[in-house]
PAKERO-12681 format. One record per residue: x, y, z of N, C-alpha, C in turn; chain; residue number from 1; residue in three letters. Coordinates in nm, 3 decimals. Last residue first. Example, Ala and Ser with C-alpha at 12.3 -4.5 7.8 and 13.67 -1.06 7.14 Angstrom:
2
KOLKOL       npx       npy       npz      capx      capy      capz       cpx       cpy       cpz   ch     i    aa
KOLKOL     1.285    -0.225     0.708     1.367    -0.106     0.714     1.290     0.003     0.787    A     2   Ser
KOLKOL     1.319    -0.569     0.780     1.230    -0.450     0.780     1.320    -0.330     0.780    A     1   Ala
***
This chain:
75
KOLKOL       npx       npy       npz      capx      capy      capz       cpx       cpy       cpz   ch     i    aa
KOLKOL     7.000    -9.698     5.381     7.052    -9.688     5.517     6.941    -9.688     5.618    A    75   Ala
KOLKOL     6.974    -9.913     5.110     6.907    -9.811     5.191     6.958    -9.813     5.333    A    74   Arg
KOLKOL     7.094   -10.123     4.988     7.145    -9.990     4.954     7.078    -9.879     5.035    A    73   Trp
KOLKOL     6.961   -10.352     5.069     7.097   -10.328     5.118     7.147   -10.187     5.090    A    72   Met
KOLKOL     6.617   -10.278     5.160     6.721   -10.326     5.067     6.859   -10.283     5.115    A    71   Pro
KOLKOL     6.452   -10.372     5.464     6.513   -10.269     5.380     6.611   -10.333     5.281    A    70   Lys
KOLKOL     6.380   -10.574     5.632     6.304   -10.559     5.508     6.366   -10.457     5.413    A    69   Glu
KOLKOL     6.530   -10.544     5.859     6.567   -10.651     5.766     6.493   -10.642     5.633    A    68   Leu
KOLKOL     6.394   -10.342     5.991     6.529   -10.315     5.940     6.569   -10.420     5.835    A    67   Glu
KOLKOL     6.162   -10.478     6.064     6.152   -10.361     5.977     6.288   -10.329     5.915    A    66   Gln
KOLKOL     6.270   -10.669     6.237     6.203   -10.712     6.113     6.193   -10.597     6.014    A    65   Ala
KOLKOL     6.359   -10.500     6.441     6.456   -10.580     6.364     6.395   -10.623     6.232    A    64   Val
KOLKOL     6.116   -10.404     6.535     6.217   -10.310     6.485     6.318   -10.383     6.396    A    63   Asp
KOLKOL     6.005   -10.645     6.620     5.940   -10.571     6.512     6.037   -10.469     6.451    A    62   Ala
KOLKOL     6.166   -10.708     6.832     6.172   -10.795     6.713     6.106   -10.725     6.594    A    61   Arg
KOLKOL     6.299   -10.392     6.948     6.208   -10.506     6.956     6.228   -10.593     6.832    A    60   Ser
KOLKOL     6.555   -10.217     7.129     6.492   -10.262     7.005     6.399   -10.379     7.032    A    59   Leu
KOLKOL     6.729   -10.135     7.326     6.605   -10.060     7.307     6.532   -10.095     7.179    A    58   Gly
KOLKOL     6.942   -10.285     7.387     6.965   -10.183     7.284     6.840   -10.097     7.262    A    57   Met
KOLKOL     6.828   -10.465     7.560     6.935   -10.377     7.610     6.961   -10.261     7.514    A    56   Asp
KOLKOL     6.665   -10.599     7.378     6.603   -10.515     7.480     6.705   -10.418     7.539    A    55   Lys
KOLKOL     6.860   -10.739     7.236     6.779   -10.638     7.167     6.715   -10.542     7.267    A    54   Leu
KOLKOL     6.949   -10.910     7.437     7.041   -10.810     7.380     6.964   -10.700     7.307    A    53   Leu
KOLKOL     6.712   -11.059     7.473     6.773   -10.986     7.585     6.866   -10.877     7.534    A    52   Arg
KOLKOL     6.664   -11.183     7.227     6.571   -11.080     7.276     6.631   -10.997     7.390    A    51   Asp
KOLKOL     6.977   -11.216     7.041     6.863   -11.267     7.117     6.782   -11.150     7.175    A    50   Asp
KOLKOL     7.078   -11.157     6.702     7.079   -11.122     6.844     6.957   -11.179     6.915    A    49   Leu
KOLKOL     7.054   -11.199     6.431     7.102   -11.312     6.513     7.100   -11.282     6.663    A    48   Ala
KOLKOL     6.988   -10.959     6.320     6.886   -11.065     6.319     6.926   -11.180     6.410    A    47   Ala
KOLKOL     7.233   -10.830     6.340     7.120   -10.782     6.418     7.012   -10.889     6.428    A    46   Leu
KOLKOL     7.375   -10.972     6.147     7.416   -10.981     6.288     7.303   -10.935     6.379    A    45   His
KOLKOL     7.240   -10.884     5.918     7.242   -11.028     5.953     7.279   -11.047     6.099    A    44   Arg
KOLKOL     7.301   -10.614     5.929     7.161   -10.657     5.944     7.151   -10.805     5.976    A    43   Arg
KOLKOL     7.575   -10.622     5.881     7.524   -10.569     6.009     7.380   -10.611     6.033    A    42   Glu
KOLKOL     7.575   -10.721     5.619     7.635   -10.801     5.727     7.584   -10.753     5.863    A    41   Ala
KOLKOL     7.457   -10.506     5.484     7.392   -10.637     5.482     7.445   -10.725     5.595    A    40   Ala
KOLKOL     7.652   -10.309     5.532     7.516   -10.290     5.582     7.441   -10.424     5.587    A    39   Arg
KOLKOL     7.870   -10.417     5.391     7.879   -10.396     5.536     7.740   -10.384     5.598    A    38   Gln
KOLKOL     7.767   -10.406     5.131     7.805   -10.535     5.189     7.812   -10.525     5.341    A    37   Gln
KOLKOL     7.736   -10.131     5.101     7.619   -10.219     5.093     7.648   -10.354     5.157    A    36   Trp
KOLKOL     8.003   -10.050     5.120     7.905   -10.002     5.218     7.782   -10.091     5.218    A    35   Ala
KOLKOL     8.110   -10.176     4.893     8.159   -10.211     5.026     8.060   -10.168     5.135    A    34   Leu
KOLKOL     7.966   -10.039     4.693     7.951   -10.183     4.709     7.998   -10.231     4.846    A    33   Leu
KOLKOL     8.067    -9.779     4.732     7.924    -9.806     4.751     7.900    -9.955     4.772    A    32   Ala
KOLKOL     8.336    -9.817     4.665     8.300    -9.773     4.800     8.153    -9.802     4.830    A    31   Asp
KOLKOL     8.301    -9.880     4.392     8.361    -9.978     4.483     8.326    -9.944     4.628    A    30   Phe
KOLKOL     8.202    -9.636     4.300     8.121    -9.758     4.289     8.171    -9.865     4.385    A    29   Leu
KOLKOL     8.423    -9.471     4.350     8.295    -9.443     4.416     8.203    -9.564     4.411    A    28   Arg
KOLKOL     8.609    -9.589     4.178     8.634    -9.588     4.322     8.505    -9.562     4.399    A    27   Leu
KOLKOL     8.491    -9.539     3.925     8.513    -9.677     3.973     8.536    -9.684     4.124    A    26   Pro
KOLKOL     8.486    -9.243     3.928     8.365    -9.326     3.929     8.390    -9.470     3.975    A    25   Leu
KOLKOL     8.709    -9.096     3.890     8.676    -9.131     4.029     8.556    -9.225     4.037    A    24   Ala
KOLKOL     8.705    -9.044     3.623     8.811    -9.133     3.671     8.784    -9.176     3.815    A    23   Ser
KOLKOL     8.491    -8.866     3.611     8.478    -8.999     3.549     8.584    -9.095     3.599    A    22   Leu
KOLKOL     8.601    -8.644     3.742     8.482    -8.710     3.797     8.465    -8.850     3.740    A    21   Arg
KOLKOL     8.810    -8.584     3.565     8.839    -8.618     3.705     8.721    -8.692     3.767    A    20   Thr
KOLKOL     8.665    -8.521     3.336     8.758    -8.634     3.333     8.792    -8.678     3.475    A    19   Ala
KOLKOL     8.531    -8.291     3.425     8.455    -8.411     3.387     8.544    -8.533     3.386    A    18   Leu
KOLKOL     8.751    -8.121     3.459     8.667    -8.155     3.574     8.586    -8.282     3.545    A    17   His
KOLKOL     8.837    -8.102     3.195     8.927    -8.159     3.297     8.848    -8.202     3.419    A    16   Ala
KOLKOL     8.618    -7.975     3.081     8.656    -8.110     3.037     8.746    -8.178     3.138    A    15   Arg
KOLKOL     8.628    -7.733     3.221     8.511    -7.819     3.232     8.544    -7.962     3.191    A    14   Arg
KOLKOL     8.875    -7.626     3.140     8.856    -7.667     3.279     8.734    -7.758     3.298    A    13   Pro
KOLKOL     8.815    -7.586     2.854     8.916    -7.682     2.902     8.897    -7.722     3.048    A    12   Arg
KOLKOL     8.635    -7.379     2.815     8.589    -7.517     2.796     8.687    -7.618     2.853    A    11   Ala
KOLKOL     8.778    -7.147     2.843     8.676    -7.176     2.944     8.628    -7.321     2.934    A    10   Ala
KOLKOL     8.934    -7.153     2.617     9.000    -7.162     2.747     8.900    -7.191     2.858    A     9   Thr
KOLKOL     8.745    -7.124     2.415     8.817    -7.251     2.428     8.884    -7.264     2.564    A     8   Leu
KOLKOL     8.442    -6.965     2.534     8.573    -6.964     2.470     8.642    -7.099     2.492    A     7   Ser
KOLKOL     8.097    -7.010     2.464     8.210    -7.030     2.553     8.341    -7.027     2.476    A     6   Met
KOLKOL     7.897    -6.763     2.295     7.916    -6.890     2.362     8.042    -6.891     2.445    A     5   Gly
KOLKOL     8.060    -6.560     2.060     7.934    -6.606     2.119     7.959    -6.740     2.183    A     4   Thr
KOLKOL     8.261    -6.278     2.018     8.248    -6.423     2.040     8.112    -6.452     2.100    A     3   Thr
KOLKOL     8.349    -6.044     1.768     8.271    -6.080     1.886     8.258    -6.232     1.897    A     2   Pro
KOLKOL     8.657    -5.930     1.673     8.555    -6.025     1.636     8.477    -6.064     1.762    A     1   Met
***
């Protein structure tokens, strides 16, 4: 009997792969939230630096202002 489409044995690994990806989703979301929180904290610290420290790092107030305008999810 000729078969058309995907066999049952070929479909099982795809479902298993999808289940693995879905089970990892909460961890990936949590990791993203932690990264966003860390990025926001780093930007707050950058904003608190004085001009002397910024100059030592090769940054200007304009550079800092540009960084602070970015949303937390953008690196």
